Backbone bond lengths (Angstrom), bond angles and torsions (degrees), N, CA, C in turn:
res aa  C-N    CA-C-N  psi(-1)  N-CA   C-N-CA  omega(-1)  CA-C   N-CA-C  phi
1 X - - - 1.464 - - 1.519 109.63 -
2 X 1.325 117.19 123.94 1.443 119.85 172.20 1.524 108.16 -68.57
3 X 1.327 115.32 165.73 1.449 118.03 -177.25 1.524 111.04 -84.57
4 X 1.322 116.24 55.07 1.452 120.50 170.04 1.525 107.47 -73.14
5 X 1.338 118.90 118.98 1.466 119.60 -173.15 1.524 113.29 -62.07
6 X 1.334 116.87 -32.89 1.463 119.37 -179.39 1.530 111.19 -69.46
7 X 1.347 116.59 -41.22 1.461 120.29 178.93 1.523 111.12 -68.04
8 X 1.338 116.58 -40.31 1.458 120.16 177.05 1.522 110.26 -60.64
9 X 1.320 117.15 -46.28 1.468 121.10 -179.94 1.521 110.78 -62.81
10 X 1.343 116.82 -41.26 1.468 120.41 -178.60 1.523 111.22 -63.17
11 X 1.317 117.19 -44.69 1.465 119.30 -176.74 1.524 111.50 -73.38
12 X 1.325 117.11 -38.33 1.461 118.57 179.51 1.519 111.28 -70.17
13 X 1.320 117.90 -24.17 1.470 120.94 -179.37 1.524 111.65 -59.90
14 X 1.331 117.25 -24.37 1.466 120.65 179.96 1.527 111.93 -100.62
15 X 1.340 116.74 12.15 1.455 121.72 -179.65 1.527 109.53 -126.31
16 X 1.335 116.01 178.63 1.454 122.22 170.36 1.525 108.81 -127.25
17 X 1.328 116.04 164.43 1.467 118.36 174.17 1.524 110.94 -61.73
18 X 1.330 117.56 -29.14 1.467 120.07 177.90 1.522 110.95 -63.95
19 X 1.341 117.29 -42.04 1.464 120.11 177.00 1.532 110.14 -59.16
20 X 1.340 116.44 -44.40 1.467 119.41 -176.17 1.525 110.55 -71.55
21 X 1.331 117.75 -36.25 1.464 119.95 176.22 1.525 110.63 -61.20
22 X 1.340 117.06 -41.68 1.467 120.44 177.13 1.520 110.65 -65.24
23 X 1.332 116.95 -36.04 1.460 120.74 176.98 1.530 110.40 -63.86
24 X 1.325 117.34 -38.41 1.468 120.37 176.61 1.522 110.85 -60.48
25 X 1.332 116.65 -43.60 1.462 119.93 177.58 1.521 110.96 -58.93
26 X 1.322 115.82 -45.31 1.465 120.06 -177.47 1.524 111.65 -65.50
27 X 1.339 116.62 -33.79 1.459 120.80 -178.30 1.522 112.98 -91.28
28 X 1.340 117.60 4.40 1.469 122.94 -178.52 1.527 111.51 59.29
29 X 1.330 115.68 38.50 1.458 122.76 174.99 1.531 107.52 -102.80
30 X 1.328 119.52 133.76 1.471 119.82 179.52 1.529 111.46 -53.08
31 X 1.331 116.11 135.34 1.469 121.25 178.77 1.527 107.03 -88.24
32 X 1.332 115.74 102.29 1.466 121.32 -173.39 1.533 109.39 -102.42
33 X 1.304 115.92 87.55 1.461 121.68 177.82 1.524 109.89 -93.92
34 X 1.331 116.10 139.61 1.456 119.51 168.14 1.518 108.33 -63.71
35 X 1.341 118.78 154.84 1.460 120.27 176.55 1.527 111.13 -52.82
36 X 1.319 115.38 150.01 1.465 120.86 -174.38 1.523 113.02 -59.76
37 X 1.328 117.31 -22.30 1.467 119.93 179.09 1.521 112.54 -67.58
38 X 1.322 118.28 -20.64 1.467 121.15 -178.55 1.526 108.39 -78.61
39 X 1.341 115.29 107.58 1.460 122.46 -173.34 1.524 110.28 -129.09
40 X 1.324 118.10 160.16 1.467 119.71 177.15 1.526 111.26 -69.03
41 X 1.320 115.90 135.49 1.459 120.42 176.22 1.526 110.15 -66.17
42 X 1.326 115.78 -35.86 1.460 121.98 177.13 1.521 107.83 -114.51
43 X 1.337 119.37 105.22 1.462 120.90 -177.44 1.529 111.72 -55.49
44 X 1.324 114.41 144.02 1.458 120.04 177.30 1.507 114.67 96.06
45 X 1.346 118.64 -10.35 1.457 119.42 179.45 1.523 110.03 -77.58
46 X 1.340 115.20 159.58 1.456 121.86 178.47 1.518 108.18 -129.78
47 X 1.320 115.12 153.58 1.458 121.07 -171.09 1.517 109.19 -142.27
48 X 1.337 116.86 133.61 1.459 120.91 175.22 1.519 108.39 -156.21
49 X 1.331 117.20 127.30 1.454 120.28 178.46 1.509 111.87 173.84
50 X 1.318 114.26 167.96 1.460 119.94 177.61 1.530 110.09 -71.56
51 X 1.321 115.66 145.08 1.464 121.70 -179.62 1.529 110.88 -70.19
52 X 1.344 115.81 129.96 1.460 122.94 167.53 1.529 106.13 -115.48
53 X 1.339 118.80 97.23 1.462 121.24 -169.17 1.523 113.34 -81.40
54 X 1.333 115.21 150.55 1.464 121.47 173.57 1.518 108.99 -153.54
55 X 1.336 116.46 128.79 1.460 121.52 176.22 1.527 109.07 -98.58
56 X 1.319 115.69 119.60 1.458 120.63 -176.25 1.520 110.96 -75.89
57 X 1.338 116.14 136.96 1.466 120.66 177.62 1.530 111.22 -127.12
58 X 1.338 116.97 6.79 1.451 119.08 175.93 1.505 115.30 120.52
59 X 1.338 117.46 -6.57 1.460 120.62 -177.53 1.522 109.95 -130.54
60 X 1.333 116.43 145.55 1.458 122.19 -176.01 1.523 112.46 -71.02
61 X 1.338 118.63 -17.71 1.471 119.38 -173.99 1.528 112.09 -62.36
62 X 1.351 117.47 -27.06 1.465 119.29 178.47 1.524 110.84 -63.37
63 X 1.327 117.09 -35.42 1.456 120.68 179.05 1.519 110.85 -73.86
64 X 1.329 117.17 -39.39 1.460 119.87 178.43 1.530 110.40 -62.40
65 X 1.327 116.53 -38.65 1.465 120.08 178.37 1.523 110.78 -68.72
66 X 1.328 117.24 -40.53 1.465 120.40 177.82 1.526 110.64 -62.66
67 X 1.323 116.93 -42.96 1.471 120.87 178.75 1.519 109.84 -64.54
68 X 1.341 117.35 -39.39 1.456 121.47 179.40 1.522 111.58 -62.03
69 X 1.325 117.13 -33.88 1.468 121.90 -179.67 1.527 112.71 -83.55
70 X 1.322 116.95 -20.17 1.468 120.60 -172.61 1.522 111.30 -75.41
71 X 1.325 114.47 160.49 1.467 121.83 174.01 1.522 109.13 -103.26
72 X 1.329 117.42 153.96 1.470 118.67 174.55 1.531 111.13 -52.85
73 X 1.320 116.18 137.77 1.455 120.94 -177.48 1.502 114.64 92.73
74 X 1.345 118.02 -12.09 1.463 120.83 175.77 1.531 110.22 -72.36
75 X 1.321 115.47 165.84 1.463 122.16 178.61 1.524 108.31 -121.88
76 X 1.328 117.22 122.38 1.457 121.41 175.52 1.522 109.02 -70.69
77 X 1.330 117.09 118.38 1.462 122.58 179.40 1.523 107.60 -111.46
78 X 1.319 115.31 111.69 1.465 123.00 -172.21 1.523 109.98 -100.58
79 X 1.313 115.28 125.36 1.463 122.12 177.64 1.527 108.12 -103.73
80 X 1.331 116.77 105.99 1.463 120.71 171.56 1.530 110.18 -115.94
81 X 1.349 114.46 28.38 1.468 122.12 173.87 1.527 112.84 59.14
82 X 1.339 116.52 22.49 1.457 119.39 178.93 1.517 114.24 69.08
83 X 1.326 118.10 19.40 1.471 121.09 -177.03 1.523 111.10 -61.90
84 X 1.318 115.47 141.86 1.465 120.77 -179.54 1.525 112.20 -117.90
85 X 1.346 117.56 13.53 1.463 120.92 179.96 1.523 112.36 -105.69
86 X 1.326 118.42 -1.60 1.452 122.11 -179.04 1.519 109.01 -156.42
87 X 1.331 115.70 154.29 1.460 119.44 168.54 1.519 108.40 -93.08
88 X 1.306 116.41 159.91 1.467 119.55 178.93 1.529 112.26 -127.92
89 X 1.326 117.77 -12.59 1.470 121.74 -179.97 1.519 108.54 -132.57
90 X 1.341 115.46 133.62 1.451 121.58 175.11 1.507 111.30 -129.50
91 X 1.331 116.24 -164.29 1.456 120.24 -170.87 1.519 113.54 -65.51
92 X 1.343 119.20 -34.76 1.458 119.81 -176.32 1.527 111.95 -67.13
93 X 1.321 117.05 -40.42 1.470 120.27 177.74 1.522 110.35 -63.90
94 X 1.330 116.62 -42.72 1.465 119.96 -179.36 1.530 110.31 -67.31
95 X 1.318 117.68 -40.19 1.467 120.34 175.99 1.527 110.81 -61.51
96 X 1.327 116.55 -42.30 1.461 120.66 179.04 1.529 110.94 -63.43
97 X 1.329 116.73 -42.87 1.468 120.55 177.92 1.522 110.89 -62.46
98 X 1.308 116.61 -42.07 1.462 120.68 179.35 1.520 111.12 -64.60
99 X 1.326 117.11 -44.05 1.463 120.84 -179.69 1.520 111.65 -64.67
100 X 1.340 117.41 -28.16 1.460 121.38 179.01 1.523 112.86 -83.50
101 X 1.330 117.26 -1.88 1.456 120.45 177.72 1.509 115.00 86.77
102 X 1.342 117.40 13.90 1.459 118.78 176.90 1.524 110.06 -69.63
103 X 1.334 115.53 155.99 1.465 120.50 -176.44 1.523 112.82 -86.86
104 X 1.333 117.80 -13.05 1.452 119.33 -179.89 1.510 111.68 162.53
105 X 1.332 114.96 -174.83 1.460 123.05 -178.43 1.526 108.35 -137.24
106 X 1.327 116.63 134.82 1.468 123.11 172.52 1.522 107.46 -119.08
107 X 1.318 117.26 130.35 1.470 121.84 -174.69 1.525 109.56 -122.41
108 X 1.337 116.51 117.29 1.460 120.17 168.89 1.527 106.29 -88.73
109 X 1.316 113.28 78.45 1.442 123.58 -173.57 1.515 108.02 159.83
110 X 1.326 117.11 -155.77 1.461 121.76 -173.62 1.527 111.53 -114.54
111 X 1.330 115.08 159.17 1.461 122.30 174.78 1.523 109.00 -118.55
112 X 1.327 116.17 175.43 1.460 122.05 167.23 1.528 108.32 -141.79
113 X 1.316 116.82 -177.27 1.474 121.94 -177.12 1.522 110.78 63.44
114 X 1.318 116.92 43.29 1.465 121.46 -173.00 1.518 112.62 -55.34
115 X 1.335 117.78 -47.45 1.471 119.93 -178.04 1.523 110.78 -61.36
116 X 1.335 116.86 -40.77 1.466 119.88 179.45 1.522 111.39 -68.08
117 X 1.335 117.35 -38.18 1.465 120.26 178.06 1.524 110.38 -62.15
118 X 1.324 116.31 -41.93 1.467 119.24 178.80 1.521 110.86 -64.62
119 X 1.326 117.23 -35.78 1.463 120.48 179.36 1.523 111.19 -67.99
120 X 1.320 117.74 -35.28 1.464 120.42 177.73 1.526 109.92 -61.88
121 X 1.329 117.29 -42.00 1.455 121.66 175.91 1.516 114.69 88.36
122 X 1.331 119.03 -8.69 1.465 120.65 177.10 1.523 108.78 -68.11
123 X 1.338 118.85 134.61 1.466 119.37 178.40 1.528 112.02 -58.56
124 X 1.322 115.77 122.07 1.458 122.25 177.14 1.521 107.45 -128.07
125 X 1.323 116.25 128.48 1.463 122.97 176.86 1.518 107.64 -116.28
126 X 1.321 116.56 132.23 1.453 122.05 -172.50 1.515 109.73 -148.77
127 X 1.348 115.77 159.84 1.460 120.63 177.01 1.523 112.41 -83.70
128 X 1.348 117.41 0.37 1.453 120.11 178.09 1.515 111.63 144.27
129 X 1.322 115.74 -174.94 1.460 121.62 -176.19 1.519 110.90 -127.74
130 X 1.336 115.21 152.99 1.463 122.94 175.13 1.533 106.68 -154.37
131 X 1.326 119.45 147.40 1.461 119.45 -175.95 1.529 115.21 -67.99
132 X 1.340 117.72 -33.96 1.453 119.34 -172.99 1.518 112.36 -76.41
133 X 1.335 114.97 144.49 1.451 120.84 171.56 1.513 110.92 -82.69
134 X 1.348 117.43 -162.39 1.463 120.89 -179.17 1.528 111.90 -58.59
135 X 1.331 115.09 141.60 1.463 121.59 -176.62 1.518 112.69 -108.63
136 X 1.323 117.20 3.61 1.475 119.14 -176.48 1.522 108.24 -154.30
137 X 1.323 116.32 167.79 1.459 122.75 173.31 1.516 107.03 -135.49
138 X 1.317 115.88 106.44 1.458 122.11 -175.54 1.519 110.83 -100.95
139 X 1.326 117.19 160.94 1.463 119.60 174.28 1.526 110.66 -60.68
140 X 1.305 115.71 142.93 1.463 120.10 179.37 1.525 109.56 -76.13
141 X 1.337 117.75 124.06 1.466 119.34 -179.12 1.520 111.60 -77.74
142 X 1.320 115.91 157.41 1.461 120.26 172.42 1.528 108.80 -62.01
143 X 1.299 116.49 139.52 1.462 119.82 178.53 1.501 114.27 78.62
144 X 1.341 117.41 18.98 1.463 119.70 -177.31 1.518 112.63 -63.43
145 X 1.336 117.17 -23.01 1.463 121.29 178.44 1.525 111.53 -112.95
146 X 1.331 115.94 14.04 1.470 120.72 -178.73 1.513 111.73 -103.26
147 X 1.333 116.42 -37.42 1.465 120.00 -178.41 1.517 109.13 -149.08
148 X 1.328 114.77 161.58 1.463 122.22 175.35 1.518 107.47 -139.36
149 X 1.324 115.70 161.03 1.456 120.76 173.89 1.516 108.22 -119.76
150 X 1.323 116.02 131.87 1.465 122.29 177.94 1.522 106.52 -123.36
151 X 1.347 115.94 111.72 1.456 118.20 -172.11 1.516 108.89 64.33
152 X 1.311 116.86 -122.43 1.467 120.88 179.88 1.518 112.56 -96.55
153 X 1.350 118.35 -0.38 1.453 120.55 -168.20 1.522 112.88 -106.83
154 X 1.341 117.79 122.70 1.463 119.92 169.25 1.529 109.97 -77.45
155 X 1.329 116.55 138.78 1.464 121.62 179.34 1.519 108.48 -136.01
156 X 1.343 115.36 155.47 1.456 120.49 178.77 1.520 109.47 -152.84
157 X 1.322 116.77 -164.92 1.463 119.80 -174.68 1.526 112.88 -73.09
158 X 1.306 117.78 -4.44 1.459 120.70 172.96 1.522 111.64 -87.73
159 X 1.342 116.70 8.01 1.459 121.45 -179.34 1.523 111.23 -117.60
160 X 1.331 114.15 154.00 1.465 123.36 171.76 1.516 107.45 -111.88
161 X 1.322 116.81 141.51 1.462 121.78 177.74 1.519 108.96 -113.04
162 X 1.329 115.57 135.99 1.462 123.47 179.29 1.522 107.85 -124.92
163 X 1.323 117.16 140.18 1.456 119.72 -179.73 1.511 112.34 -146.71
164 X 1.332 115.58 145.29 1.466 122.62 173.15 1.525 107.78 -155.07
165 X 1.312 117.59 -163.29 1.466 119.67 -176.30 1.524 113.49 -65.54
166 X 1.334 118.60 -16.17 1.459 120.88 176.88 1.526 112.40 -82.90
167 X 1.330 117.48 -16.79 1.456 120.15 -179.69 1.511 112.30 132.86
168 X 1.334 115.74 -154.07 1.467 123.15 -172.29 1.517 109.79 -125.32
169 X 1.333 115.11 138.44 1.458 122.55 -178.11 1.521 108.69 -133.73
170 X 1.330 116.54 138.87 1.457 122.06 176.73 1.526 109.32 -111.52
171 X 1.338 116.51 135.70 1.463 121.12 179.05 1.524 108.70 -134.46
172 X 1.342 117.87 152.22 1.470 119.92 178.47 1.527 110.69 -65.54
173 X 1.321 117.01 132.19 1.456 120.43 179.12 1.529 111.46 -59.94
174 X 1.336 117.51 -34.43 1.456 120.95 -178.22 1.519 112.53 -67.07
175 X 1.334 118.31 -18.78 1.458 121.48 -178.10 1.522 112.80 -114.48
176 X 1.325 117.26 10.77 1.462 118.85 -174.08 1.522 111.50 -64.93
177 X 1.331 118.47 -35.06 1.462 120.32 179.89 1.523 110.55 -64.43
178 X 1.341 116.59 -46.59 1.466 121.17 177.95 1.522 110.82 -60.48
179 X 1.318 117.11 -45.45 1.457 120.80 -175.46 1.530 111.86 -69.87
180 X 1.319 117.73 -38.56 1.463 120.21 177.12 1.522 109.88 -64.43
181 X 1.337 116.89 -41.64 1.465 120.08 178.11 1.516 112.35 -61.92
182 X 1.335 117.07 -44.02 1.462 120.37 176.97 1.522 110.92 -63.93
183 X 1.337 116.55 -40.94 1.464 120.55 179.78 1.524 111.02 -62.41
184 X 1.328 117.40 -38.60 1.467 120.88 178.57 1.528 110.79 -64.48
185 X 1.348 116.51 -39.72 1.461 119.88 178.39 1.526 111.14 -66.53
186 X 1.327 116.97 -40.82 1.468 121.01 177.31 1.516 110.25 -63.33
187 X 1.319 116.94 -44.90 1.473 120.99 177.85 1.524 111.03 -57.20
188 X 1.326 117.11 -46.07 1.459 120.29 -177.67 1.522 111.51 -64.47
189 X 1.342 117.02 -40.33 1.463 120.35 177.72 1.526 110.31 -63.26
190 X 1.324 116.85 -44.43 1.462 119.99 -178.85 1.529 111.39 -65.57
191 X 1.318 117.22 -36.18 1.470 119.62 178.31 1.526 110.76 -65.33
192 X 1.332 115.93 -41.31 1.473 118.54 177.08 1.524 110.52 -62.82
193 X 1.332 116.51 -41.71 1.463 119.66 178.66 1.531 111.20 -63.22
194 X 1.323 117.00 -41.77 1.462 120.35 179.30 1.524 111.24 -64.56
195 X 1.335 116.33 -40.57 1.465 119.97 178.66 1.525 110.38 -62.01
196 X 1.329 117.17 -39.93 1.465 120.44 -178.99 1.531 111.13 -70.06
197 X 1.335 117.15 -35.50 1.471 118.98 175.44 1.525 109.64 -61.21
198 X 1.335 116.52 -45.27 1.469 120.45 179.00 1.527 111.28 -62.99
199 X 1.342 116.64 -28.10 1.467 120.96 179.41 1.522 112.52 -84.81
200 X 1.343 117.05 -0.75 1.456 120.23 175.10 1.508 115.81 105.31
201 X 1.342 117.73 3.02 1.469 120.89 178.17 1.528 107.25 -99.01
202 X 1.318 117.23 110.94 1.462 120.84 -174.64 1.528 111.01 -64.36
203 X 1.334 115.33 155.10 1.458 119.75 176.90 1.520 110.44 -62.55
204 X 1.341 117.61 -35.70 1.463 120.62 177.61 1.519 111.06 -59.76
205 X 1.329 115.29 -40.08 1.466 119.48 178.73 1.522 111.06 -68.80
206 X 1.316 116.66 -41.78 1.461 120.52 -178.19 1.521 112.57 -61.56
207 X 1.335 116.80 -39.80 1.461 119.73 -175.28 1.525 112.34 -96.07
208 X 1.321 117.36 8.44 1.465 119.92 178.25 1.508 112.37 61.94
209 X 1.338 116.05 47.97 1.459 119.60 -173.99 1.522 111.56 -65.19
210 X 1.319 117.75 -35.12 1.459 120.40 177.55 1.517 111.56 -62.44
211 X 1.340 115.60 -42.44 1.461 119.53 178.30 1.526 110.93 -64.85
212 X 1.331 115.90 -37.45 1.471 119.68 177.02 1.526 110.96 -61.06
213 X 1.342 117.30 -46.37 1.456 120.24 -179.40 1.520 111.17 -62.91
214 X 1.341 116.02 -40.12 1.471 119.46 179.73 1.520 110.79 -65.12
215 X 1.360 115.99 -42.38 1.457 118.93 -179.04 1.522 110.42 -68.93
216 X 1.331 116.73 -34.86 1.462 119.27 -179.93 1.530 111.54 -65.40
217 X 1.350 116.07 -28.91 1.463 118.85 174.84 1.517 110.56 -60.78
218 X 1.325 116.06 -37.15 1.469 121.62 -179.65 1.519 111.98 -82.60
219 X 1.345 115.71 -32.19 1.469 121.66 -175.87 1.531 108.50 -127.84
220 X 1.319 118.28 82.91 1.465 121.15 -174.07 1.532 114.19 -57.31
221 X 1.338 117.64 -23.78 1.467 120.03 -178.00 1.526 112.57 -81.32
222 X 1.320 117.34 -8.17 1.464 120.71 -178.62 1.526 110.37 -63.09
223 X 1.335 116.32 132.34 1.464 120.29 176.82 1.531 109.87 -102.80
224 X 1.302 114.62 155.46 1.465 119.83 177.89 1.528 110.44 -63.02
225 X 1.320 117.24 -34.42 1.459 120.26 178.90 1.525 111.06 -63.12
226 X 1.339 117.05 -40.45 1.467 119.91 176.51 1.525 110.42 -62.72
227 X 1.312 116.40 -41.34 1.466 120.36 178.19 1.530 110.58 -62.60
228 X 1.326 116.84 -44.09 1.462 120.04 -179.30 1.518 111.44 -61.81
229 X 1.305 116.89 -39.49 1.468 119.00 178.50 1.518 110.17 -61.44
230 X 1.319 115.84 -38.57 1.466 119.76 -178.20 1.514 111.93 -67.93
231 X 1.339 117.44 -33.24 1.481 119.95 -175.85 1.520 112.21 -101.65
232 X 1.338 117.80 -0.14 1.459 119.60 176.98 1.500 114.18 83.55
233 X 1.334 118.89 19.65 1.467 121.10 176.78 1.513 110.49 -74.58
234 X 1.321 115.89 161.30 1.461 119.71 -177.25 1.520 112.86 -134.47
235 X 1.328 118.38 15.52 1.447 117.97 -169.83 1.513 114.10 -79.84
236 X 1.339 118.03 -12.08 1.463 119.27 178.56 1.516 112.62 -116.93
237 X 1.327 117.99 -13.60 1.473 119.79 177.24 1.503 109.44 -165.32
């Protein structure tokens, strides 16, 4: 799949970040989740798009420049080093991103103007809110619009960001087609398993849990994940 933003949004709309995270495990791709504190400002929103990175240094112009460089469907990913003593994004930046056709904003740091952000409706993911704006003005580092760090993960324009109520996940743009396809297969397997549970067939029965326990008696090193791969289960990856 090319990085057509509409196609990416359409396919992710039928998935969750959990499906894609499991797909990363299956494909041996690092699972790059934003810290758990990064949550949607408006619950229920979904986010999918190429990363447009910006490292905050205390002034809004870095975001305006990032938005100016971005393409419609991109996601502004703001690196404020996870600071909890200041906000770095408010309603005007989010309005500007929305007017430029961006798909959303992810903030490794705090926001403000929560009520206004919710009214705008653009998906915004943040580590929380605080009333104060930036408290300093630092020198702009080299590469401030080339890459960002979210938690422990460096990200750039070669990455796609996905977000939902479970949080935010970054995946390589070059592998997004493979990962979306794997995620769709995992989703379908899990739906079949859920339907069978509702029909009275326990998950233990479906995955041959008794056989796993018996085999583990003989082979203590056997893991449940290895067993699931053998029987086609999808509950762990």
